[in-house]
C-alpha positions as CSV (number, residue, x, y, z in Angstrom):
1,X,205.8,-81.1,96.3
2,X,207.1,-81.9,99.7
3,X,208.6,-79.6,102.4
4,X,210.4,-80.1,105.6
5,X,212.5,-78.1,108.1
6,X,216.1,-79.5,108.2
7,X,219.5,-78.8,109.7
8,X,221.6,-79.9,106.7
9,X,221.3,-81.2,103.1
10,X,224.0,-82.9,101.0
11,X,223.6,-83.7,97.3
12,X,225.4,-86.7,95.8
13,X,225.4,-88.6,92.5
14,X,225.1,-92.3,92.4
15,X,225.1,-94.7,89.4
16,X,222.2,-94.5,87.1
17,X,222.8,-91.5,86.9
18,X,220.7,-90.7,90.0
19,X,220.8,-88.0,92.6
20,X,220.5,-88.5,96.3
21,X,219.5,-85.8,98.8
22,X,220.8,-86.6,102.2
23,X,218.7,-84.7,104.7
24,X,219.9,-84.4,108.3
25,X,218.1,-83.2,111.4
26,X,214.5,-83.1,110.0
27,X,212.4,-81.4,112.7
28,X,209.2,-79.5,113.4
29,X,210.2,-77.8,116.6
30,X,213.2,-76.4,118.5
31,X,213.9,-75.4,122.1
32,X,214.8,-71.7,122.3
33,X,218.6,-71.3,122.8
34,X,218.0,-68.0,124.7
35,X,215.3,-65.9,126.3
36,X,212.7,-64.4,124.1
37,X,212.3,-62.4,122.0
38,X,214.6,-63.7,119.4
39,X,215.0,-64.0,115.6
40,X,215.2,-67.5,114.3
41,X,216.2,-68.6,110.8
42,X,215.2,-72.3,110.2
43,X,216.0,-73.9,106.9
44,X,213.0,-75.2,104.9
45,X,213.7,-77.6,102.0
46,X,211.0,-77.7,99.3
47,X,211.2,-80.7,96.9
48,X,209.4,-80.4,93.6
49,X,208.8,-82.7,90.7
50,X,207.9,-81.5,87.2
51,X,205.6,-83.9,85.2
52,X,207.2,-85.2,82.0
53,X,204.7,-83.1,80.0
54,X,205.2,-80.0,82.1
55,X,207.1,-76.9,81.0
56,X,209.3,-76.8,84.2
57,X,208.9,-73.1,84.9
58,X,207.0,-72.0,88.0
59,X,207.1,-69.6,90.9
60,X,207.6,-71.0,94.4
61,X,205.9,-69.0,97.1
62,X,206.3,-69.7,100.9
63,X,204.2,-67.6,103.2
64,X,204.9,-67.9,106.9
65,X,202.0,-67.3,109.2
66,X,201.3,-67.2,113.0
67,X,197.7,-67.4,114.2
68,X,196.6,-66.8,110.6
69,X,198.6,-63.6,110.2
70,X,201.5,-63.3,107.6
71,X,204.8,-62.7,109.3
72,X,207.2,-63.4,106.4
73,X,207.2,-64.3,102.7
74,X,209.6,-65.7,100.1
75,X,209.0,-65.9,96.4
76,X,211.5,-67.4,93.9
77,X,211.5,-68.5,90.3
78,X,211.9,-72.3,90.0
79,X,212.9,-74.2,86.9
80,X,212.8,-78.0,86.9
81,X,213.6,-80.2,83.9
82,X,210.4,-82.1,82.8
83,X,210.2,-85.5,84.3
84,X,212.8,-84.6,87.0
85,X,213.0,-83.4,90.6
86,X,214.6,-80.3,92.1
87,X,214.8,-78.6,95.5
88,X,215.0,-75.2,96.9
89,X,216.2,-74.0,100.3
90,X,214.0,-71.3,101.8
91,X,215.1,-69.3,104.8
92,X,213.2,-66.7,106.6
93,X,214.0,-64.5,109.6
94,X,211.2,-65.3,112.0
95,X,210.6,-63.1,115.1
96,X,209.5,-65.0,118.2
97,X,208.0,-62.9,121.0
98,X,206.6,-65.9,122.7
99,X,206.7,-69.7,122.4
100,X,204.4,-70.4,119.5
101,X,204.0,-72.2,116.2
102,X,204.6,-70.7,112.8
103,X,203.3,-72.4,109.6
104,X,205.1,-72.3,106.3
105,X,202.5,-72.4,103.5
106,X,204.3,-73.6,100.3
107,X,202.7,-73.3,96.9
108,X,203.8,-73.5,93.2
109,X,202.0,-70.9,91.1
110,X,198.3,-71.1,91.9
111,X,198.4,-74.8,92.9
112,X,197.6,-76.5,96.1
113,X,199.4,-75.5,99.4
114,X,201.5,-77.7,101.5
115,X,201.6,-76.5,105.2
116,X,204.6,-77.3,107.5
117,X,204.5,-76.3,111.2
118,X,207.5,-75.1,113.2
119,X,207.2,-74.6,116.9
120,X,209.5,-72.6,119.2
121,X,209.6,-74.4,122.6
122,X,210.8,-73.1,126.0
123,X,214.5,-73.6,126.6
124,X,215.5,-77.1,127.8
125,X,215.9,-77.4,131.6
126,X,219.4,-78.0,132.7
127,X,220.0,-81.6,133.7
């Protein structure tokens, strides 16, 4: 499993047949567009591979935490053809009262966790 915050994703087929995921705007932080507090909804893409001998059915859980405290959670059923890859977009409404870092803890079933940070920065200074 891999996870990344992105701005956009495009899926396309190429000869093989093979699928390409074109990810645009991968990032781990953003400058606040307005004064705080604000609600922000970043897009997290989670890419999953099912082993060839797997059954392909699992639950994807993403828990968002700040300073060790859960602030949001998303749970969704995931079905991946054995031996193949799939992806899911996960979007949460995250409240930012101050400039801080949120961590997305991604896990399939009771498996290991992949942690992806996301930091809200102060607004960019005008040039």
